[in-house]
DRENTORKOL-3810 file (N, C-alpha, C; in nm, 4 decimals):
REM DRENTORKOL-3810
@n.u->12.4279; n.v->4.5687; n.w->17.4245; ca.u->12.4539; ca.v->4.4977; ca.w->17.3040; c.u->12.5081; c.v->4.5947; c.w->17.2005
@n.u->12.6038; n.v->4.5489; n.w->17.1316; ca.u->12.6629; ca.v->4.6294; ca.w->17.0265; c.u->12.6109; c.v->4.5840; c.w->16.8923
@n.u->12.5831; n.v->4.6818; n.w->16.8100; ca.u->12.5400; ca.v->4.6495; ca.w->16.6744; c.u->12.6637; c.v->4.6301; c.w->16.5889
@n.u->12.6675; n.v->4.5199; n.w->16.5229; ca.u->12.7827; ca.v->4.4953; ca.w->16.4362; c.u->12.7441; c.v->4.5273; c.w->16.2923
@n.u->12.8351; n.v->4.5851; n.w->16.2244; ca.u->12.8100; ca.v->4.6176; ca.w->16.0836; c.u->12.8984; c.v->4.5297; c.w->15.9971
@n.u->12.8400; n.v->4.4832; n.w->15.8926; ca.u->12.9155; ca.v->4.4007; ca.w->15.7985; c.u->12.9547; c.v->4.4898; c.w->15.6828
@n.u->13.0805; n.v->4.4936; n.w->15.6559; ca.u->13.1296; ca.v->4.5758; ca.w->15.5447; c.u->13.1166; c.v->4.4969; c.w->15.4156
@n.u->13.0115; n.v->4.5272; n.w->15.3433; ca.u->12.9892; ca.v->4.4629; ca.w->15.2137; c.u->13.0632; c.v->4.5424; c.w->15.1077
@n.u->13.1113; n.v->4.4751; n.w->15.0074; ca.u->13.1785; ca.v->4.5512; ca.w->14.9005; c.u->13.0802; c.v->4.6443; c.w->14.8315
@n.u->13.1296; n.v->4.7597; n.w->14.7935; ca.u->13.0440; ca.v->4.8592; ca.w->14.7282; c.u->12.9939; c.v->4.8050; c.w->14.5948
@n.u->12.8648; n.v->4.8214; n.w->14.5725; ca.u->12.8071; ca.v->4.7736; ca.w->14.4470; c.u->12.8330; c.v->4.8758; c.w->14.3373
@n.u->12.8691; n.v->4.8270; n.w->14.2249; ca.u->12.8924; ca.v->4.9138; ca.w->14.1104; c.u->12.7602; c.v->4.9272; c.w->14.0346
@n.u->12.7136; n.v->5.0500; n.w->14.0086; ca.u->12.5880; ca.v->5.0669; ca.w->13.9351; c.u->12.5980; c.v->5.0030; c.w->13.7963
@n.u->12.4864; n.v->4.9461; n.w->13.7512; ca.u->12.4858; ca.v->4.8767; ca.w->13.6223; c.u->12.5124; c.v->4.9703; c.w->13.5054
@n.u->12.4808; n.v->5.0999; n.w->13.5217; ca.u->12.4958; ca.v->5.1930; ca.w->13.4103; c.u->12.6171; c.v->5.2845; c.w->13.4251
@n.u->12.7134; n.v->5.2423; n.w->13.5041; ca.u->12.8324; ca.v->5.3246; ca.w->13.5212; c.u->12.9099; c.v->5.3296; c.w->13.3899
@n.u->12.9493; n.v->5.4480; n.w->13.3513; ca.u->13.0226; ca.v->5.4757; ca.w->13.2278; c.u->12.9431; c.v->5.4407; c.w->13.1027
@n.u->12.8133; n.v->5.4424; n.w->13.1110; ca.u->12.7287; ca.v->5.4186; ca.w->12.9941; c.u->12.6431; c.v->5.5418; c.w->12.9717
@n.u->12.6085; n.v->5.5635; n.w->12.8473; ca.u->12.5215; ca.v->5.6750; ca.w->12.8153; c.u->12.3798; c.v->5.6401; c.w->12.8581
@n.u->12.3152; n.v->5.7323; n.w->12.9240; ca.u->12.1755; ca.v->5.7134; ca.w->12.9605; c.u->12.0936; c.v->5.8213; c.w->12.8925
@n.u->11.9656; n.v->5.7993; n.w->12.8850; ca.u->11.8784; ca.v->5.8978; ca.w->12.8241; c.u->11.8436; c.v->5.8607; c.w->12.6816
@n.u->11.7915; n.v->5.9575; n.w->12.6089; ca.u->11.7446; ca.v->5.9354; ca.w->12.4740; c.u->11.8606; c.v->5.9078; c.w->12.3796
@n.u->11.8440; n.v->5.8092; n.w->12.2962; ca.u->11.9464; ca.v->5.7737; ca.w->12.1983; c.u->11.9268; c.v->5.8577; c.w->12.0727
@n.u->12.0332; n.v->5.8776; n.w->11.9940; ca.u->12.0166; ca.v->5.9537; ca.w->11.8704; c.u->11.9289; c.v->5.8772; c.w->11.7718
@n.u->11.8561; n.v->5.9480; n.w->11.6853; ca.u->11.7684; ca.v->5.8789; ca.w->11.5905; c.u->11.8486; c.v->5.7997; c.w->11.4883
@n.u->11.7833; n.v->5.6982; n.w->11.4327; ca.u->11.8479; ca.v->5.6186; ca.w->11.3285; c.u->11.8653; c.v->5.7025; c.w->11.2029
@n.u->11.9776; n.v->5.6811; n.w->11.1346; ca.u->12.0002; ca.v->5.7477; ca.w->11.0076; c.u->11.9304; c.v->5.6674; c.w->10.8989
@n.u->11.9036; n.v->5.7324; n.w->10.7869; ca.u->11.8354; ca.v->5.6663; ca.w->10.6767; c.u->11.9125; c.v->5.5429; c.w->10.6294
@n.u->12.0433; n.v->5.5538; n.w->10.6276; ca.u->12.1286; ca.v->5.4416; ca.w->10.5873; c.u->12.1104; c.v->5.3227; c.w->10.6825
@n.u->12.1017; n.v->5.3501; n.w->10.8116; ca.u->12.0836; ca.v->5.2441; ca.w->10.9106; c.u->11.9444; c.v->5.1807; c.w->10.8996
@n.u->11.8427; n.v->5.2614; n.w->10.8713; ca.u->11.7061; ca.v->5.2099; ca.w->10.8560; c.u->11.7008; c.v->5.1112; c.w->10.7397
@n.u->11.7605; n.v->5.1508; n.w->10.6265; ca.u->11.7572; ca.v->5.0619; ca.w->10.5108; c.u->11.8415; c.v->4.9373; c.w->10.5328
@n.u->11.9521; n.v->4.9485; n.w->10.6057; ca.u->12.0337; ca.v->4.8303; ca.w->10.6362; c.u->11.9543; c.v->4.7308; c.w->10.7202
@n.u->11.8791; n.v->4.7797; n.w->10.8160; ca.u->11.7967; ca.v->4.6908; ca.w->10.8997; c.u->11.6879; c.v->4.6260; c.w->10.8147
@n.u->11.6227; n.v->4.7055; n.w->10.7300; ca.u->11.5174; ca.v->4.6503; ca.w->10.6435; c.u->11.5715; c.v->4.5395; c.w->10.5527
@n.u->11.6854; n.v->4.5633; n.w->10.4916; ca.u->11.7434; ca.v->4.4638; ca.w->10.4001; c.u->11.7811; c.v->4.3366; c.w->10.4748
@n.u->11.8407; n.v->4.3503; n.w->10.5924; ca.u->11.8774; ca.v->4.2311; ca.w->10.6701; c.u->11.7555; c.v->4.1501; c.w->10.7100
@n.u->11.6485; n.v->4.2190; n.w->10.7478; ca.u->11.5257; ca.v->4.1477; ca.w->10.7833; c.u->11.4649; c.v->4.0787; c.w->10.6615
@n.u->11.4710; n.v->4.1420; n.w->10.5451; ca.u->11.4183; ca.v->4.0800; ca.w->10.4233; c.u->11.5003; c.v->3.9570; c.w->10.3842
@n.u->11.6329; n.v->3.9690; n.w->10.3909; ca.u->11.7194; ca.v->3.8577; ca.w->10.3519; c.u->11.7041; c.v->3.7372; c.w->10.4448
@n.u->11.6752; n.v->3.7629; n.w->10.5704; ca.u->11.6596; ca.v->3.6516; ca.w->10.6642; c.u->11.5142; c.v->3.6036; c.w->10.6723
@n.u->11.4291; n.v->3.6561; n.w->10.5846; ca.u->11.2879; ca.v->3.6152; ca.w->10.5748; c.u->11.2129; c.v->3.6302; c.w->10.7066
@n.u->11.2408; n.v->3.7372; n.w->10.7775; ca.u->11.1705; ca.v->3.7653; ca.w->10.9039; c.u->11.0625; c.v->3.8689; c.w->10.8755
@n.u->10.9548; n.v->3.8247; n.w->10.8128; ca.u->10.8516; ca.v->3.9166; ca.w->10.7659; c.u->10.7774; c.v->3.9851; c.w->10.8797
@n.u->10.7552; n.v->3.9116; n.w->10.9886; ca.u->10.6841; ca.v->3.9735; ca.w->11.1009; c.u->10.7683; c.v->4.0855; c.w->11.1618
@n.u->10.8978; n.v->4.0587; n.w->11.1823; ca.u->10.9858; ca.v->4.1619; ca.w->11.2373; c.u->10.9973; c.v->4.2806; c.w->11.1421
@n.u->11.0013; n.v->4.2520; n.w->11.0126; ca.u->11.0081; ca.v->4.3592; ca.w->10.9140; c.u->10.8817; c.v->4.4450; c.w->10.9182
@n.u->10.7671; n.v->4.3793; n.w->10.9293; ca.u->10.6412; ca.v->4.4536; ca.w->10.9367; c.u->10.6358; c.v->4.5403; c.w->11.0621
@n.u->10.6788; n.v->4.4866; n.w->11.1749; ca.u->10.6786; ca.v->4.5641; ca.w->11.2999; c.u->10.7770; c.v->4.6813; c.w->11.2915
@n.u->10.8935; n.v->4.6583; n.w->11.2318; ca.u->10.9927; ca.v->4.7646; ca.w->11.2165; c.u->10.9380; c.v->4.8751; c.w->11.1268
@n.u->10.8782; n.v->4.8368; n.w->11.0136; ca.u->10.8206; ca.v->4.9363; ca.w->10.9228; c.u->10.7090; c.v->5.0151; c.w->10.9901
@n.u->10.6263; n.v->4.9465; n.w->11.0673; ca.u->10.5182; ca.v->5.0133; ca.w->11.1387; c.u->10.5734; c.v->5.1162; c.w->11.2373
@n.u->10.6774; n.v->5.0781; n.w->11.3105; ca.u->10.7373; ca.v->5.1698; ca.w->11.4083; c.u->10.7983; c.v->5.2917; c.w->11.3398
@n.u->10.8714; n.v->5.2703; n.w->11.2328; ca.u->10.9353; ca.v->5.3817; ca.w->11.1611; c.u->10.8291; c.v->5.4729; c.w->11.0997
@n.u->10.7292; n.v->5.4143; n.w->11.0332; ca.u->10.6253; ca.v->5.4948; ca.w->10.9693; c.u->10.5414; c.v->5.5705; c.w->11.0713
@n.u->10.5106; n.v->5.5072; n.w->11.1846; ca.u->10.4309; ca.v->5.5740; ca.w->11.2879; c.u->10.5055; c.v->5.6926; c.w->11.3442
@n.u->10.6348; n.v->5.6770; n.w->11.3671; ca.u->10.7155; ca.v->5.7860; ca.w->11.4206; c.u->10.7190; c.v->5.9023; c.w->11.3219
@n.u->10.7397; n.v->5.8727; n.w->11.1949; ca.u->10.7491; ca.v->5.9815; ca.w->11.0979; c.u->10.6140; c.v->6.0502; c.w->11.0800
@n.u->10.5050; n.v->5.9729; n.w->11.0842; ca.u->10.3735; ca.v->6.0352; ca.w->11.0703; c.u->10.3415; c.v->6.1232; c.w->11.1905
@n.u->10.3781; n.v->6.0784; n.w->11.3098; ca.u->10.3535; ca.v->6.1591; ca.w->11.4296; c.u->10.4354; c.v->6.2885; c.w->11.4239
@n.u->10.5588; n.v->6.2781; n.w->11.3783; ca.u->10.6417; ca.v->6.3980; ca.w->11.3654; c.u->10.5834; c.v->6.4930; c.w->11.2608
@n.u->10.5352; n.v->6.4368; n.w->11.1493; ca.u->10.4751; ca.v->6.5197; ca.w->11.0453; c.u->10.3506; c.v->6.5909; c.w->11.0976
@n.u->10.2700; n.v->6.5193; n.w->11.1741; ca.u->10.1483; ca.v->6.5784; ca.w->11.2284; c.u->10.1817; c.v->6.6919; c.w->11.3251
@n.u->10.2792; n.v->6.6688; n.w->11.4125; ca.u->10.3202; ca.v->6.7734; ca.w->11.5072; c.u->10.3717; c.v->6.8955; c.w->11.4319
@n.u->10.4532; n.v->6.8719; n.w->11.3298; ca.u->10.5071; ca.v->6.9847; ca.w->11.2536; c.u->10.3950; c.v->7.0605; c.w->11.1826
@n.u->10.2981; n.v->6.9878; n.w->11.1265; ca.u->10.1853; ca.v->7.0535; ca.w->11.0611; c.u->10.1073; c.v->7.1387; c.w->11.1602
@n.u->10.0828; n.v->7.0837; n.w->11.2795; ca.u->10.0093; ca.v->7.1594; ca.w->11.3818; c.u->10.0829; c.v->7.2873; c.w->11.4201
@n.u->10.2151; n.v->7.2788; n.w->11.4325; ca.u->10.2925; ca.v->7.3964; ca.w->11.4716; c.u->10.2960; c.v->7.4998; c.w->11.3590
@n.u->10.3002; n.v->7.4547; n.w->11.2325; ca.u->10.2951; ca.v->7.5493; ca.w->11.1198; c.u->10.1598; c.v->7.6201; c.w->11.1166
@n.u->10.0540; n.v->7.5453; n.w->11.1425; ca.u->9.9216; ca.v->7.6055; ca.w->11.1512; c.u->9.9176; c.v->7.7060; c.w->11.2665
@n.u->9.9790; n.v->7.6697; n.w->11.3799; ca.u->9.9870; ca.v->7.7602; ca.w->11.4945; c.u->10.0649; c.v->7.8860; c.w->11.4627
@n.u->10.1730; n.v->7.8720; n.w->11.3854; ca.u->10.2501; ca.v->7.9903; ca.w->11.3458; c.u->10.1636; c.v->8.0863; c.w->11.2650
@n.u->10.0878; n.v->8.0314; n.w->11.1711; ca.u->10.0022; ca.v->8.1167; ca.w->11.0890; c.u->9.8985; c.v->8.1881; c.w->11.1751
@n.u->9.8364; n.v->8.1141; n.w->11.2686; ca.u->9.7344; ca.v->8.1750; ca.w->11.3542; c.u->9.7954; c.v->8.2815; c.w->11.4451
@n.u->9.9164; n.v->8.2574; n.w->11.4947; ca.u->9.9818; ca.v->8.3562; ca.w->11.5808; c.u->10.0214; c.v->8.4804; c.w->11.5018
@n.u->10.0649; n.v->8.4625; n.w->11.3769; ca.u->10.0981; ca.v->8.5797; ca.w->11.2936; c.u->9.9748; c.v->8.6643; c.w->11.2677
@n.u->9.8616; n.v->8.5984; n.w->11.2442; ca.u->9.7374; ca.v->8.6719; ca.w->11.2193; c.u->9.6848; c.v->8.7357; c.w->11.3469
@n.u->9.7213; n.v->8.6813; n.w->11.4631; ca.u->9.6807; ca.v->8.7387; ca.w->11.5906; c.u->9.5338; c.v->8.7243; c.w->11.6215
@n.u->9.4703; n.v->8.6203; n.w->11.5699; ca.u->9.3254; ca.v->8.6087; ca.w->11.5829; c.u->9.2808; c.v->8.5303; c.w->11.7061
@n.u->9.3709; n.v->8.4611; n.w->11.7753; ca.u->9.3289; ca.v->8.3740; ca.w->11.8843; c.u->9.4376; c.v->8.3711; c.w->11.9929
@n.u->9.3967; n.v->8.3438; n.w->12.1159; ca.u->9.4945; ca.v->8.3367; ca.w->12.2246; c.u->9.5731; c.v->8.2063; c.w->12.2169
@n.u->9.6861; n.v->8.2026; n.w->12.2849; ca.u->9.7719; ca.v->8.0843; ca.w->12.2842; c.u->9.7002; c.v->7.9651; c.w->12.3471
@n.u->9.6269; n.v->7.9878; n.w->12.4548; ca.u->9.5566; ca.v->7.8778; ca.w->12.5221; c.u->9.4491; c.v->7.8174; c.w->12.4322
@n.u->9.3701; n.v->7.9018; n.w->12.3676; ca.u->9.2645; ca.v->7.8523; ca.w->12.2788; c.u->9.3255; c.v->7.7830; c.w->12.1574
@n.u->9.4318; n.v->7.8391; n.w->12.1024; ca.u->9.4993; ca.v->7.7788; ca.w->11.9881; c.u->9.5538; c.v->7.6410; c.w->12.0237
@n.u->9.6166; n.v->7.6303; n.w->12.1409; ca.u->9.6710; ca.v->7.5019; ca.w->12.1842; c.u->9.5638; c.v->7.3955; c.w->12.1972
@n.u->9.4510; n.v->7.4328; n.w->12.2574; ca.u->9.3412; ca.v->7.3361; ca.w->12.2727; c.u->9.2829; c.v->7.2966; c.w->12.1373
@n.u->9.2708; n.v->7.3926; n.w->12.0475; ca.u->9.2130; ca.v->7.3614; ca.w->11.9162; c.u->9.3051; c.v->7.2730; c.w->11.8325
@n.u->9.4355; n.v->7.2755; n.w->11.8609; ca.u->9.5305; ca.v->7.1917; ca.w->11.7882; c.u->9.5577; c.v->7.0591; c.w->11.8586
@n.u->9.4849; n.v->7.0306; n.w->11.9664; ca.u->9.4951; ca.v->6.8997; ca.w->12.0295; c.u->9.5858; c.v->6.8905; c.w->12.1503
@n.u->9.6391; n.v->7.0017; n.w->12.1974; ca.u->9.7245; ca.v->6.9978; ca.w->12.3167; c.u->9.6375; c.v->6.9910; c.w->12.4418
@n.u->9.6912; n.v->6.9296; n.w->12.5463; ca.u->9.6145; ca.v->6.9149; ca.w->12.6693; c.u->9.6142; c.v->7.0417; c.w->12.7528
@n.u->9.7151; n.v->7.1275; n.w->12.7329; ca.u->9.7214; ca.v->7.2518; ca.w->12.8095; c.u->9.8011; c.v->7.3556; c.w->12.7313
@n.u->9.7984; n.v->7.4771; n.w->12.7811; ca.u->9.8773; ca.v->7.5838; ca.w->12.7188; c.u->10.0260; c.v->7.5540; c.w->12.7304
@n.u->10.0669; n.v->7.4972; n.w->12.8443; ca.u->10.2086; ca.v->7.4645; ca.w->12.8642; c.u->10.2552; c.v->7.3570; c.w->12.7667
@n.u->10.1714; n.v->7.2554; n.w->12.7432; ca.u->10.2082; ca.v->7.1493; ca.w->12.6495; c.u->10.2237; c.v->7.2058; c.w->12.5085
@n.u->10.1317; n.v->7.2936; n.w->12.4688; ca.u->10.1418; ca.v->7.3561; ca.w->12.3371; c.u->10.2663; c.v->7.4440; c.w->12.3289
@n.u->10.2925; n.v->7.5208; n.w->12.4332; ca.u->10.4095; ca.v->7.6089; ca.w->12.4329; c.u->10.5389; c.v->7.5297; c.w->12.4207
@n.u->10.5481; n.v->7.4180; n.w->12.4927; ca.u->10.6687; ca.v->7.3348; ca.w->12.4852; c.u->10.6871; c.v->7.2764; c.w->12.3459
@n.u->10.5806; n.v->7.2236; n.w->12.2873; ca.u->10.5893; ca.v->7.1663; ca.w->12.1528; c.u->10.6231; c.v->7.2750; c.w->12.0505
@n.u->10.5614; n.v->7.3909; n.w->12.0638; ca.u->10.5868; ca.v->7.5023; ca.w->11.9712; c.u->10.7328; c.v->7.5466; c.w->11.9801
@n.u->10.7839; n.v->7.5558; n.w->12.1014; ca.u->10.9232; ca.v->7.5966; ca.w->12.1225; c.u->11.0186; c.v->7.4924; c.w->12.0645
@n.u->10.9855; n.v->7.3652; n.w->12.0789; ca.u->11.0703; ca.v->7.2567; ca.w->12.0283; c.u->11.0783; c.v->7.2617; c.w->11.8744
@n.u->10.9676; n.v->7.2942; n.w->11.8079; ca.u->10.9641; ca.v->7.2943; ca.w->11.6610; c.u->11.0189; c.v->7.4244; c.w->11.6038
@n.u->10.9797; n.v->7.5376; n.w->11.6609; ca.u->11.0147; ca.v->7.6667; ca.w->11.6006; c.u->11.1356; c.v->7.7343; c.w->11.6638
@n.u->11.1668; n.v->7.6998; n.w->11.7870; ca.u->11.2812; ca.v->7.7624; ca.w->11.8528; c.u->11.2466; c.v->7.8829; c.w->11.9381
@n.u->11.1207; n.v->7.9219; n.w->11.9420; ca.u->11.0813; ca.v->8.0333; ca.w->12.0281; c.u->10.9434; c.v->8.0069; c.w->12.0871
@n.u->10.9161; n.v->8.0721; n.w->12.1975; ca.u->10.7868; ca.v->8.0561; ca.w->12.2654; c.u->10.6769; c.v->8.1209; c.w->12.1819
@n.u->10.5525; n.v->8.0723; n.w->12.1932; ca.u->10.4435; ca.v->8.1273; ca.w->12.1113; c.u->10.4216; c.v->8.2767; c.w->12.1291
@n.u->10.4258; n.v->8.3247; n.w->12.2531; ca.u->10.4013; ca.v->8.4678; ca.w->12.2759; c.u->10.5125; c.v->8.5532; c.w->12.2160
@n.u->10.6356; n.v->8.5051; n.w->12.2258; ca.u->10.7471; ca.v->8.5787; ca.w->12.1658; c.u->10.7363; c.v->8.5737; c.w->12.0129
@n.u->10.6985; n.v->8.4577; n.w->11.9610; ca.u->10.6795; ca.v->8.4447; ca.w->11.8162; c.u->10.5726; c.v->8.5423; c.w->11.7666
@n.u->10.4636; n.v->8.5515; n.w->11.8411; ca.u->10.3554; ca.v->8.6437; ca.w->11.8026; c.u->10.4049; c.v->8.7881; c.w->11.8020
@n.u->10.4819; n.v->8.8261; n.w->11.9044; ca.u->10.5253; ca.v->8.9659; ca.w->11.9136; c.u->10.6270; c.v->9.0009; c.w->11.8041
@n.u->10.7085; n.v->8.9046; n.w->11.7607; ca.u->10.8099; ca.v->8.9363; ca.w->11.6586; c.u->10.7596; c.v->8.9148; c.w->11.5163
@n.u->10.6555; n.v->8.8323; n.w->11.4968; ca.u->10.6088; ca.v->8.8019; ca.w->11.3622; c.u->10.4666; c.v->8.8504; c.w->11.3346
@n.u->10.4117; n.v->8.9353; n.w->11.4181; ca.u->10.2729; ca.v->8.9798; ca.w->11.3993; c.u->10.2592; c.v->9.0536; c.w->11.2675
@n.u->10.1516; n.v->9.0188; n.w->11.1910; ca.u->10.1298; ca.v->9.0886; ca.w->11.0638; c.u->10.0733; c.v->9.2264; c.w->11.0907
@n.u->10.1196; n.v->9.3175; n.w->11.0153; ca.u->10.0762; ca.v->9.4563; ca.w->11.0295; c.u->9.9570; c.v->9.4763; c.w->10.9376
@n.u->9.8428; n.v->9.5030; n.w->10.9983; ca.u->9.7242; ca.v->9.5294; ca.w->10.9161; c.u->9.7016; c.v->9.6796; c.w->10.9092
@n.u->9.6626; n.v->9.7237; n.w->10.7963; ca.u->9.6418; ca.v->9.8669; ca.w->10.7917; c.u->9.6180; c.v->9.9087; c.w->10.6583
END
């Protein structure tokens, strides 16, 4: 017996020629345009949900930035290890803290400590 193959037309992926991944953040002008449109159309529930999402994102970013600034100060003083500092600031591991620190400051915690260590004497 011979196996017959049916030549089906090639399927085109749904995301062909489309950008995938993280989208750029909304600009302040776009945020206010959305808020005004929701207010004018009397969609109070949607407006409340939109405001909650925007405020939650900004508060989370502020908290992360505050934690990293606190981490910078502790690393400059040289009083604690990176692993202990990460755990005390709420990170689940040293790697998670290192990634967040690098994202905010542009350098790894150990490198930051070696270049910014305060000279006591």
